[in-house]
C-alpha positions as CSV (number, residue, x, y, z in Angstrom):
1,X,15.7,-22.6,-11.2
2,X,12.8,-20.7,-12.7
3,X,9.2,-21.4,-11.6
4,X,5.9,-20.8,-13.2
5,X,3.9,-18.8,-10.6
6,X,0.4,-20.0,-10.0
7,X,-2.3,-17.5,-9.0
8,X,-4.8,-18.4,-6.3
9,X,-8.4,-18.4,-7.4
10,X,-10.5,-15.5,-6.2
11,X,-11.6,-15.1,-2.6
12,X,-14.8,-17.2,-2.2
13,X,-16.2,-17.1,1.3
14,X,-19.3,-18.9,0.2
15,X,-17.4,-22.0,-0.9
16,X,-14.4,-21.9,1.5
17,X,-15.9,-20.1,4.4
18,X,-14.4,-17.1,6.2
19,X,-10.9,-17.0,7.5
20,X,-11.1,-18.0,11.2
21,X,-8.1,-17.7,13.5
22,X,-6.8,-20.8,15.3
23,X,-5.5,-18.6,18.1
24,X,-8.5,-17.7,20.2
25,X,-8.9,-19.2,23.7
26,X,-10.8,-18.1,26.7
27,X,-11.6,-14.4,27.3
28,X,-8.6,-12.9,25.5
29,X,-6.5,-13.3,22.4
30,X,-3.9,-16.1,22.6
31,X,-1.4,-15.9,19.8
32,X,-0.1,-19.2,18.5
33,X,3.5,-20.0,19.3
34,X,5.6,-19.7,16.1
35,X,6.3,-23.2,14.6
36,X,9.7,-22.3,13.0
37,X,12.2,-20.5,15.2
38,X,15.6,-20.7,13.5
39,X,17.7,-17.6,13.8
40,X,19.6,-15.9,11.0
41,X,23.1,-14.9,12.1
42,X,25.9,-13.0,10.5
43,X,28.5,-15.7,11.4
44,X,26.3,-18.7,10.6
45,X,26.5,-20.0,14.2
46,X,22.8,-20.7,14.2
47,X,23.2,-22.9,11.1
48,X,21.5,-20.3,9.0
49,X,24.1,-17.7,7.9
50,X,23.1,-14.4,6.4
51,X,23.8,-14.7,2.7
52,X,22.6,-12.5,-0.2
53,X,19.9,-14.2,-2.4
54,X,19.4,-17.1,0.0
55,X,16.3,-16.0,1.8
56,X,12.8,-15.0,0.6
57,X,10.3,-13.3,2.8
58,X,6.6,-13.8,2.6
59,X,4.6,-10.8,3.9
60,X,1.2,-9.1,3.7
61,X,1.0,-5.3,3.6
62,X,-1.8,-5.1,6.3
63,X,0.1,-7.3,8.8
64,X,2.0,-5.1,11.3
65,X,4.5,-7.9,11.9
66,X,5.2,-8.1,8.2
67,X,5.6,-4.3,7.9
68,X,8.2,-4.3,10.7
69,X,10.4,-6.6,8.5
70,X,9.8,-4.7,5.3
71,X,10.6,-1.4,6.9
72,X,13.9,-2.9,8.1
73,X,14.8,-4.1,4.6
74,X,14.1,-0.6,3.2
75,X,16.0,1.2,6.0
76,X,19.0,-1.0,5.6
77,X,18.9,-1.1,1.8
78,X,18.5,-4.9,1.7
79,X,15.7,-5.2,-0.9
80,X,18.1,-6.9,-3.3
81,X,19.5,-9.2,-0.6
82,X,16.3,-10.6,0.8
83,X,13.5,-10.9,-1.8
84,X,9.8,-10.5,-0.9
85,X,6.5,-11.8,-2.0
86,X,3.4,-9.9,-0.9
87,X,0.1,-11.7,-0.3
88,X,-3.4,-10.6,-1.2
89,X,-4.9,-8.6,1.8
90,X,-8.1,-10.6,1.6
91,X,-8.5,-14.1,2.9
92,X,-11.2,-16.8,2.9
93,X,-10.9,-20.1,4.7
94,X,-7.8,-21.0,2.7
95,X,-5.7,-18.3,4.3
96,X,-3.1,-16.0,2.8
97,X,-2.9,-16.3,-1.0
98,X,-1.0,-14.8,-3.9
99,X,-3.1,-13.1,-6.6
100,X,-2.3,-10.4,-9.1
101,X,-3.2,-7.0,-7.8
102,X,-2.0,-3.5,-6.9
103,X,0.5,-3.7,-4.2
104,X,0.7,-7.5,-4.1
105,X,1.2,-10.3,-6.6
106,X,2.4,-13.9,-7.3
107,X,5.1,-15.9,-5.6
108,X,7.9,-15.7,-8.1
109,X,10.3,-17.9,-6.0
110,X,8.2,-21.1,-5.4
111,X,5.1,-20.4,-7.3
112,X,2.8,-21.2,-4.4
113,X,-0.7,-19.9,-4.8
114,X,-1.3,-20.2,-1.0
115,X,1.1,-19.6,1.8
116,X,-0.1,-22.8,3.4
117,X,1.9,-24.7,0.7
118,X,5.1,-23.2,2.1
119,X,4.1,-24.5,5.5
120,X,3.3,-28.0,4.4
121,X,6.4,-28.1,2.2
122,X,8.3,-27.5,5.4
123,X,6.3,-29.8,7.5
124,X,3.8,-32.1,5.7
125,X,1.9,-32.6,9.0
126,X,1.5,-28.9,9.7
127,X,-2.0,-28.1,10.8
128,X,-1.7,-24.9,12.8
129,X,-1.8,-21.1,12.2
130,X,-0.4,-20.1,8.8
131,X,1.1,-16.7,9.5
132,X,3.1,-13.9,7.9
133,X,5.9,-12.9,8.0
134,X,7.6,-16.2,7.1
135,X,11.2,-16.5,5.9
136,X,11.9,-19.1,3.3
137,X,15.4,-20.6,2.8
138,X,16.0,-21.3,-0.8
139,X,19.0,-23.6,0.0
140,X,17.1,-26.0,2.3
141,X,13.7,-25.5,0.6
142,X,11.8,-24.8,3.8
143,X,10.6,-22.0,6.1
144,X,13.3,-21.3,8.7
145,X,11.5,-18.7,10.7
146,X,8.0,-17.4,11.2
147,X,8.8,-16.0,14.7
148,X,7.2,-12.6,14.6
149,X,9.0,-11.7,17.8
150,X,12.5,-11.8,16.5
151,X,12.5,-11.9,12.7
152,X,12.7,-8.2,12.1
153,X,15.6,-8.0,14.6
154,X,17.5,-10.7,12.7
155,X,17.0,-8.8,9.5
156,X,18.2,-5.6,11.2
157,X,21.4,-7.2,12.5
158,X,22.6,-10.3,10.6
159,X,22.9,-8.7,7.1
160,X,25.0,-5.6,7.9
161,X,27.8,-6.5,5.5
162,X,25.4,-6.5,2.6
163,X,23.4,-3.4,3.6
164,X,23.7,-0.3,1.4
165,X,22.6,2.0,4.2
166,X,24.7,2.3,7.3
167,X,22.1,2.4,10.1
168,X,22.2,0.4,13.3
169,X,18.6,-0.2,14.5
170,X,19.7,-2.4,17.4
171,X,22.8,-0.8,18.9
172,X,24.8,-3.0,21.3
173,X,24.8,-0.4,24.1
174,X,21.0,0.0,24.0
175,X,19.9,-3.6,23.5
176,X,18.8,-4.3,27.1
177,X,16.7,-1.2,27.1
178,X,15.4,-1.9,23.6
179,X,14.4,-5.4,24.6
180,X,12.6,-4.1,27.7
181,X,10.7,-1.5,25.7
182,X,9.9,-3.9,23.0
183,X,8.3,-6.3,25.5
184,X,6.2,-3.4,26.8
185,X,5.2,-2.4,23.2
186,X,4.2,-6.0,22.3
187,X,2.2,-6.8,25.4
188,X,0.6,-3.4,26.1
189,X,0.4,-1.6,22.7
190,X,0.7,-4.0,19.7
191,X,-1.6,-6.7,21.2
192,X,-3.8,-4.2,23.0
193,X,-6.2,-3.3,20.2
194,X,-6.6,-7.0,19.3
195,X,-7.4,-7.9,22.9
196,X,-10.0,-5.1,22.9
197,X,-11.5,-6.3,19.6
198,X,-11.5,-10.0,20.4
199,X,-12.7,-9.7,24.0
200,X,-15.7,-11.9,24.6
201,X,-17.3,-9.9,27.4
202,X,-17.8,-6.4,28.6
203,X,-15.6,-6.7,31.6
204,X,-12.7,-8.1,29.7
205,X,-13.1,-5.4,27.0
206,X,-13.2,-2.5,29.4
207,X,-10.1,-3.9,31.2
208,X,-8.2,-4.1,27.9
209,X,-9.2,-0.7,26.7
210,X,-8.0,0.9,30.0
211,X,-4.7,-0.9,29.8
212,X,-4.1,0.0,26.2
213,X,-4.7,3.7,26.7
214,X,-2.7,3.9,29.9
215,X,0.2,2.5,27.8
216,X,-0.3,5.1,25.0
217,X,-0.4,7.9,27.6
218,X,3.0,6.7,28.9
219,X,4.4,6.8,25.4
220,X,3.0,10.2,24.6
221,X,4.7,11.4,27.8
222,X,8.0,9.7,26.9
223,X,8.1,11.7,23.6
224,X,7.9,15.0,25.4
225,X,11.6,15.6,25.2
226,X,12.8,13.4,22.3
227,X,12.3,12.8,18.6
228,X,12.4,9.0,18.8
229,X,11.8,6.6,21.7
230,X,15.6,6.6,22.4
231,X,16.3,10.3,21.8
232,X,17.7,11.2,18.4
233,X,18.5,7.6,17.4
234,X,16.0,5.7,15.3
235,X,15.8,2.1,16.6
236,X,13.8,-1.0,16.0
237,X,11.5,0.1,18.8
238,X,10.3,3.0,16.7
239,X,9.5,0.6,13.9
240,X,7.4,-1.6,16.3
241,X,5.5,1.4,17.6
242,X,4.9,2.9,14.2
243,X,3.2,-0.1,12.7
244,X,0.5,0.0,15.5
245,X,0.1,3.8,15.1
246,X,-0.4,3.5,11.4
247,X,-3.3,1.1,11.9
248,X,-4.9,2.8,14.9
249,X,-7.1,5.6,13.7
250,X,-8.0,3.9,10.3
251,X,-8.9,0.5,11.8
252,X,-8.4,-0.2,15.5
253,X,-10.4,2.8,16.7
254,X,-13.5,1.6,15.0
255,X,-13.0,-2.1,14.2
256,X,-11.6,-3.1,17.5
257,X,-13.5,-0.5,19.6
258,X,-10.2,0.9,20.9
259,X,-11.9,4.3,21.0
260,X,-11.1,6.3,24.1
261,X,-8.9,8.5,22.0
262,X,-7.5,8.6,18.5
263,X,-3.8,8.9,17.9
264,X,-4.6,12.2,16.3
265,X,-5.7,13.4,19.8
266,X,-2.3,12.7,21.2
267,X,-0.1,15.8,20.4
268,X,3.3,14.0,20.7
269,X,2.3,10.6,19.3
270,X,0.6,12.1,16.3
271,X,3.6,14.4,15.5
272,X,5.9,11.4,16.0
273,X,3.9,9.3,13.6
274,X,3.9,12.0,10.9
275,X,7.6,12.4,11.4
276,X,8.2,8.7,10.8
277,X,5.8,8.6,7.8
278,X,7.8,11.2,6.0
279,X,10.8,8.7,5.9
280,X,10.5,6.7,2.6
281,X,11.0,3.4,4.3
282,X,8.0,3.9,6.4
283,X,5.8,5.7,3.9
284,X,6.5,3.3,1.0
285,X,5.6,0.2,3.0
286,X,2.4,1.7,4.4
287,X,-0.7,1.0,2.3
288,X,-3.7,2.4,4.1
289,X,-6.1,1.0,1.4
290,X,-4.9,-2.6,1.9
291,X,-4.8,-2.2,5.7
292,X,-8.5,-1.1,5.8
293,X,-9.6,-3.6,3.2
294,X,-8.0,-6.5,5.1
295,X,-9.3,-5.7,8.5
296,X,-12.9,-4.7,7.7
297,X,-13.4,-7.6,5.3
298,X,-11.5,-10.4,7.0
299,X,-13.3,-10.5,10.4
300,X,-16.9,-11.2,9.7
301,X,-17.8,-11.8,13.3
302,X,-16.8,-8.2,14.0
303,X,-18.0,-6.6,10.8
304,X,-20.6,-8.9,9.2
305,X,-21.5,-6.5,6.3
306,X,-17.9,-6.2,5.1
307,X,-18.3,-2.5,4.5
308,X,-15.0,-0.6,4.5
309,X,-15.3,2.9,6.0
310,X,-14.5,5.8,3.8
311,X,-12.6,7.7,6.5
312,X,-10.6,8.9,8.2
313,X,-9.1,11.3,5.7
314,X,-5.4,11.3,4.9
315,X,-5.4,14.9,6.1
316,X,-6.6,13.9,9.6
317,X,-3.9,11.2,9.7
318,X,-1.0,13.1,8.3
319,X,-1.7,16.7,8.9
320,X,-0.8,19.3,6.2
């Protein structure tokens, strides 16, 4: 069934107010629990079998969780199996929206101008955080998963028979170790800059900064004798670390005050980042302009002027 995509009206903070997260509580960031947690499986045992053309992924280029999933699709060669809509990097109080623009566009599957419509189509009473990535099931006409913790893993494993590239990002013999490292990456590294930036007091901020950079020090040491986090084998853990590194010097260092060191100051982490960026799946899904525009213009309580910094230069991020 063809749809007539509708474009959201331009961002208008004066009329709709700024985007404000619904996931802040107490002294530190508290992420909302995902509302839709169905799993996609190769054999369909979850009730949601992996099938080509059945699922549509809603993402936003600045979102690290979104980029994890789009990197997986590119690495596996699944771009024609799971389709994608990319939201505008800017938000007002209406949340993620679909507008014509470079690197993003309209929702060609459902024609929703706002991602919130996909959530209310799934649950008419939904009144919580509207997040990306979100996986839509064309067959049932609803979101089946917005669980940022597992969605990229399902995409990396359930669609193997349809993948055009033979790469195992979650090998059976390493899964226990990958799960353990992924938990470390999530709690200590991925969320670390956000806990620094959203801290509500000096003591909490300094505690979070110390914890974050201790974790980065450990990762830099881990890479002393290996190309990837698990030796010569690229895994989903590398994708999870990469999306944080890609945002660190351009955004987190300044915007979230995670500024003890830059990634460029870490000899191994910076070389590791550049190595991954050279791979098309990583490079082609990394849009530094959208990343910077989103963060510096979406959190007015952190950056009231909305000014987007000019630097850092690409040379400082990527080397020669």
